[in-house]
N, CA, C and O of each residue as an XYZ file, in Angstrom:
268
protein
N      41.860   -148.283     45.501
C      40.754   -148.780     44.708
C      40.313   -147.694     43.751
O      40.008   -146.589     44.199
N      40.264   -147.954     42.458
C      39.981   -146.885     41.520
C      38.519   -146.433     41.397
O      38.249   -145.415     40.759
N      37.596   -147.147     41.979
C      36.188   -146.807     41.785
C      35.527   -146.272     43.074
O      34.385   -146.620     43.373
N      36.214   -145.469     43.795
C      35.632   -144.882     45.005
C      34.679   -143.782     44.620
O      34.986   -142.919     43.797
N      33.488   -143.831     45.247
C      32.482   -142.826     44.958
C      32.290   -141.994     46.216
O      32.024   -142.524     47.295
N      32.428   -140.689     46.060
C      32.178   -139.772     47.140
C      30.755   -139.330     47.110
O      29.994   -139.748     46.238
N      30.363   -138.477     48.060
C      28.966   -137.998     48.144
C      28.546   -137.238     46.872
O      27.408   -137.369     46.422
N      29.453   -136.454     46.301
C      29.107   -135.694     45.108
C      28.857   -136.602     43.919
O      27.922   -136.359     43.157
N      29.658   -137.637     43.735
C      29.447   -138.534     42.642
C      28.130   -139.335     42.787
O      27.438   -139.591     41.802
N      27.799   -139.727     44.050
C      26.578   -140.434     44.286
C      25.382   -139.575     43.955
O      24.410   -140.052     43.368
N      25.445   -138.341     44.319
C      24.318   -137.384     44.012
C      24.191   -137.227     42.519
O      23.072   -137.216     42.008
N      25.269   -137.106     41.806
C      25.241   -136.967     40.318
C      24.658   -138.217     39.702
O      23.847   -138.092     38.784
N      25.008   -139.410     40.135
C      24.438   -140.619     39.628
C      22.949   -140.698     39.906
O      22.187   -141.074     39.015
N      22.511   -140.362     41.094
C      21.113   -140.359     41.432
C      20.296   -139.361     40.554
O      19.184   -139.675     40.128
N      20.849   -138.197     40.303
C      20.154   -137.239     39.437
C      20.041   -137.801     38.030
O      18.987   -137.672     37.408
N      21.071   -138.410     37.519
C      21.024   -139.005     36.188
C      19.963   -140.112     36.120
O      19.191   -140.198     35.165
N      19.951   -140.943     37.145
C      18.939   -142.038     37.190
C      17.543   -141.456     37.251
O      16.634   -141.962     36.593
N      17.361   -140.419     38.015
C      16.075   -139.738     38.095
C      15.646   -139.141     36.762
O      14.466   -139.170     36.412
N      16.608   -138.600     36.019
C      16.304   -138.041     34.700
C      15.929   -139.162     33.700
O      15.061   -138.977     32.847
N      16.595   -140.311     33.822
C      16.350   -141.380     32.876
C      15.012   -142.027     33.157
O      14.213   -142.181     32.234
N      14.735   -142.407     34.373
C      13.538   -143.156     34.703
C      12.334   -142.222     35.016
O      11.187   -142.619     34.813
N      12.574   -141.060     35.480
C      11.482   -140.194     35.854
C      10.974   -140.535     37.241
O      11.239   -141.623     37.751
N      10.244   -139.612     37.856
C       9.777   -139.848     39.220
C       8.749   -140.952     39.315
O       8.725   -141.670     40.314
N       7.900   -141.116     38.319
C       6.891   -142.134     38.330
C       7.439   -143.552     38.217
O       6.901   -144.469     38.836
N       8.486   -143.743     37.447
C       9.042   -145.075     37.186
C      10.072   -145.483     38.226
O      10.446   -146.655     38.284
N      10.534   -144.566     39.037
C      11.625   -144.857     39.935
C      11.272   -145.917     40.975
O      12.114   -146.769     41.258
N      10.042   -145.912     41.574
C       9.703   -146.985     42.537
C       9.638   -148.361     41.831
O      10.038   -149.370     42.412
N       9.145   -148.398     40.608
C       9.077   -149.620     39.861
C      10.498   -150.154     39.553
O      10.760   -151.352     39.656
N      11.374   -149.256     39.185
C      12.756   -149.649     38.874
C      13.432   -150.162     40.126
O      14.173   -151.143     40.072
N      13.189   -149.513     41.258
C      13.808   -149.956     42.538
C      13.256   -151.316     42.946
O      13.995   -152.171     43.433
N      11.977   -151.511     42.749
C      11.372   -152.816     43.061
C      11.923   -153.948     42.191
O      12.207   -155.044     42.673
N      12.061   -153.660     40.931
C      12.573   -154.632     40.020
C      14.076   -154.975     40.357
O      14.503   -156.127     40.273
N      14.800   -153.974     40.718
C      16.195   -154.152     41.109
C      16.304   -155.001     42.402
O      17.162   -155.876     42.517
N      15.433   -154.721     43.337
C      15.403   -155.493     44.600
C      15.023   -156.950     44.346
O      15.617   -157.849     44.942
N      14.060   -157.198     43.488
C      13.634   -158.593     43.161
C      14.814   -159.318     42.471
O      15.092   -160.482     42.758
N      15.490   -158.611     41.569
C      16.587   -159.224     40.862
C      17.703   -159.613     41.829
O      18.238   -160.720     41.763
N      18.047   -158.695     42.723
C      19.116   -158.985     43.716
C      18.737   -160.145     44.598
O      19.592   -160.973     44.912
N      17.456   -160.241     45.021
C      16.992   -161.335     45.847
C      17.110   -162.640     45.092
O      17.581   -163.638     45.638
N      16.685   -162.638     43.835
C      16.771   -163.872     43.040
C      18.224   -164.303     42.850
O      18.521   -165.497     42.905
N      19.129   -163.358     42.629
C      20.547   -163.656     42.465
C      21.094   -164.271     43.749
O      21.790   -165.284     43.695
N      20.795   -163.683     44.889
C      21.307   -164.215     46.143
C      20.737   -165.597     46.445
O      21.453   -166.459     46.955
N      19.461   -165.822     46.137
C      18.842   -167.126     46.317
C      19.525   -168.178     45.429
O      19.815   -169.281     45.890
N      19.779   -167.843     44.178
C      20.456   -168.746     43.244
C      21.860   -169.030     43.696
O      22.336   -170.161     43.601
N      22.533   -168.000     44.192
C      23.893   -168.190     44.657
C      23.909   -169.127     45.894
O      24.789   -169.978     46.022
N      22.952   -168.959     46.768
C      22.905   -169.829     47.964
C      22.544   -171.291     47.546
O      23.070   -172.243     48.124
N      21.693   -171.450     46.594
C      21.331   -172.814     46.106
C      22.600   -173.485     45.484
O      22.855   -174.667     45.714
N      23.361   -172.727     44.716
C      24.573   -173.267     44.102
C      25.571   -173.711     45.158
O      26.167   -174.783     45.045
N      25.753   -172.883     46.191
C      26.697   -173.219     47.216
C      26.224   -174.456     48.029
O      27.044   -175.248     48.493
N      24.927   -174.601     48.187
C      24.390   -175.780     48.848
C      24.676   -177.044     48.039
O      25.042   -178.077     48.600
N      24.507   -176.958     46.726
C      24.761   -178.093     45.858
C      26.245   -178.450     45.892
O      26.585   -179.633     45.878
N      27.126   -177.471     45.935
C      28.558   -177.749     45.966
C      28.926   -178.466     47.264
O      29.719   -179.407     47.252
N      28.344   -178.018     48.395
C      28.590   -178.633     49.681
C      28.095   -180.089     49.677
O      28.781   -180.973     50.189
N      26.921   -180.341     49.108
C      26.398   -181.707     49.017
C      27.295   -182.610     48.174
O      27.486   -183.775     48.521
N      27.843   -182.104     47.089
C      28.739   -182.888     46.246
C      30.030   -183.190     46.981
O      30.604   -184.263     46.799
N      30.504   -182.259     47.816
C      31.728   -182.504     48.534
C      31.564   -183.535     49.597
O      32.537   -184.205     49.942
N      30.367   -183.706     50.148
C      30.084   -184.660     51.195
C      29.946   -186.056     50.672
O      30.139   -187.012     51.423
N      29.612   -186.215     49.384
C      29.401   -187.568     48.831
C      30.711   -188.308     48.775
O      31.752   -187.728     48.466
N      30.658   -189.631     49.083
C      31.873   -190.415     48.966
C      32.308   -190.587     47.519
O      31.478   -190.662     46.613
N      33.606   -190.649     47.312
C      34.103   -190.765     45.961
C      34.344   -192.234     45.636
O      34.717   -193.026     46.502
N      34.123   -192.580     44.371
C      34.355   -193.941     43.914
C      35.798   -194.087     43.541
O      36.426   -193.152     43.044
N      36.322   -195.260     43.782
C      37.681   -195.553     43.356
C      37.611   -196.082     41.930
O      36.748   -196.902     41.617
N      38.492   -195.633     41.081
C      38.538   -196.085     39.696
C      39.600   -197.171     39.569
O      40.756   -196.990     39.951
N      39.181   -198.269     39.035
C      40.088   -199.394     38.856
C      40.704   -199.294     37.428
O      40.009   -199.143     36.423
N      41.988   -199.386     37.419
C      42.663   -199.332     36.079
C      43.019   -200.709     35.617
O      43.489   -201.532     36.403
N      42.799   -200.975     34.341
C      43.130   -202.247     33.782
C      44.616   -202.188     33.338
O      45.047   -201.230     32.697
N      45.345   -203.191     33.680
C      46.725   -203.269     33.229
C      46.821   -204.358     32.153
O      46.242   -205.435     32.294
N      47.510   -204.081     31.150
C      47.622   -205.039     30.037
C      49.011   -205.604     29.945
O      49.288   -206.424     29.070
């Protein structure tokens, strides 16, 4: 897998994020990220429920006209 992150890379990413957002904005950014992930998972679960419901519905037979 080409995107493996070791401990050093994770620390570097965290330092960059800290420099971009600053200490004061970091909790707000984390909260927004958490809410976004929760909304995404909820939407994904809703979509899978809809797909399962559609699969359970009986299918209509289509009659073809012959000429």
